Structure formats: structure tokens, C-alpha cells
C-alpha positions in Angstrom: -38.8 -19.3 17.8 -35.3 -18.6 19.0 -35.0 -22.2 20.4 -36.1 -23.6 17.0 -33.8 -21.4 14.9 -30.7 -21.7 17.0 -31.0 -24.5 19.6 -27.3 -24.4 20.6 -27.3 -20.7 21.1 -30.6 -21.0 23.1 -28.9 -23.6 25.3 -25.9 -21.3 25.8 -28.2 -18.5 27.0 -30.1 -20.9 29.3 -27.0 -22.5 30.8 -25.4 -19.1 31.3 -28.3 -17.1 32.6 -30.5 -19.6 34.5 -27.8 -20.1 37.3 -27.3 -16.3 37.4 -31.0 -15.6 38.0 -31.2 -18.4 40.6 -28.2 -17.2 42.5 -29.3 -13.5 42.5 -33.0 -13.4 43.2 -33.0 -9.6 43.0 -32.5 -9.9 39.2 -35.9 -10.1 37.3 -36.4 -11.5 33.8 -38.0 -9.1 31.4 -40.3 -11.8 30.1 -41.1 -15.2 31.7 -40.9 -17.1 28.5 -37.6 -15.6 27.1 -34.0 -16.3 27.5 -33.0 -12.8 26.4 -31.6 -11.0 29.4 -32.7 -7.6 28.3 -34.9 -5.7 25.8 -35.1 -2.3 24.4 -38.1 -0.3 23.2 -37.8 2.6 20.8 -41.0 4.6 21.4 -42.2 7.0 18.8 -44.3 8.5 17.7 -42.0 8.2 14.6 -38.8 6.4 15.7 -36.0 6.2 13.1 -33.1 4.0 13.9 -30.0 5.3 12.2 -27.3 3.0 10.7 -25.7 1.1 13.7 -24.4 -2.1 15.1 -25.7 -3.3 18.5 -22.2 -3.4 19.9 -23.3 -4.4 23.4 -25.0 -7.5 22.2 -23.3 -10.9 22.3 -21.3 -10.8 19.0 -22.5 -14.3 17.8 -26.1 -14.0 18.9 -29.4 -13.1 17.3 -31.7 -10.2 17.9 -35.4 -10.1 17.2 -36.7 -6.8 15.8 -40.4 -6.1 15.7 -41.9 -2.8 14.4 -45.1 -1.7 16.1 -47.5 1.1 15.2 -49.8 2.3 12.5 -47.9 3.1 9.3 -47.9 2.3 5.5 -45.0 -0.2 5.4 -44.8 0.1 1.6 -44.0 3.8 1.9 -41.6 3.7 4.9 -40.3 1.9 8.0 -38.2 -0.4 5.8 -35.6 -2.5 7.6 -32.2 -1.8 6.1 -29.2 -4.2 6.4 -26.4 -1.9 5.3 -23.6 -4.5 5.0 -25.8 -6.7 2.8 -27.0 -3.7 0.8 -30.6 -4.7 1.1 -33.8 -3.1 2.4 -37.0 -4.9 3.2 -40.6 -3.9 3.7 -41.2 -4.3 7.4 -44.9 -4.4 8.2 -46.1 -3.7 11.8 -46.1 -6.9 13.9 -43.6 -8.8 11.7 -40.3 -9.9 13.2 -36.8 -10.1 11.8 -34.2 -12.1 13.5 -30.7 -10.8 12.7 -27.2 -10.9 14.3 -27.5 -7.3 15.2 -23.9 -7.0 16.6 -22.5 -8.2 13.3 -24.9 -6.6 10.8 -25.2 -2.8 10.5 -28.9 -2.0 10.4 -31.5 0.7 10.7 -34.9 1.7 9.3 -36.3 4.3 6.9 -38.6 7.2 7.9 -42.4 6.8 7.8 -44.9 9.2 6.5 -45.9 12.4 8.4 -48.7 11.6 10.9 -48.0 7.9 11.1 -46.8 6.1 14.3 -43.8 3.7 14.4 -42.1 2.1 17.4 -40.1 -1.1 17.7 -39.0 -3.6 20.3 -36.0 -5.9 20.4 -35.4 -8.4 23.1 -31.7 -8.8 22.8 -28.2 -9.4 24.1 
């Protein structure tokens, strides 16, 4: 998806990171089919991501956010993009691709007893 959405940025990652991984075999990719050099997992059971920028990410890059778990996405777990003053329903298993170093983002609380985690391959 990343290669389709942003082919030049995908090439930048590949041209920058492929030689690094080849020259330093002790480095291990998180995922065989990804150009993202790292990933983070926020494990619940009810993770809330407060308003923030991903300041360690490449400033002009994109970040894929994917919520996981069992929760009523209409009642909570919404993705908020604070700079844009919008919030979206964010169902489990969906993915949003945002410039996370440039857009302040977070998510809303879910209902008691529900489970919410998210993952984001990034940087």
C-alpha cells in the first residue's frame, strides 16, 4: 500500500535502508515485506493514545495506524487528528495512513470491558 500511495517515499526508504541492512547483518527487519525500519505496538487491554506528534519519525513520511481488539468503534476508539479538528470512527482492523510527525493525533477511550490495542509500523 505504501509503495502505491507514495512511490517516491517508498524508494527513498528502500535506497536508504537496503544498503544499511546489507552492510550490517546484525540488523533485523521487523517484517520481511516492509520498508519501515521499526514498529510500535501499544498493548491494552484498553490503550488510549493521548494527543501527540511522533517526533522521532521522519518528518515528511507516512505512518500506518491499525487498531486491534474487540470494541464498539461507534462508541469509542475514534482516531482524532487534532490539527485538522476531525475525529473518525476507527474500526478494529482498519488502517489510517497519516504523516504522524506532522499531524497531532490520538484516540478516544473505549467502553469499560472492551479491549483496544494498536500497531504502527513507522519511521
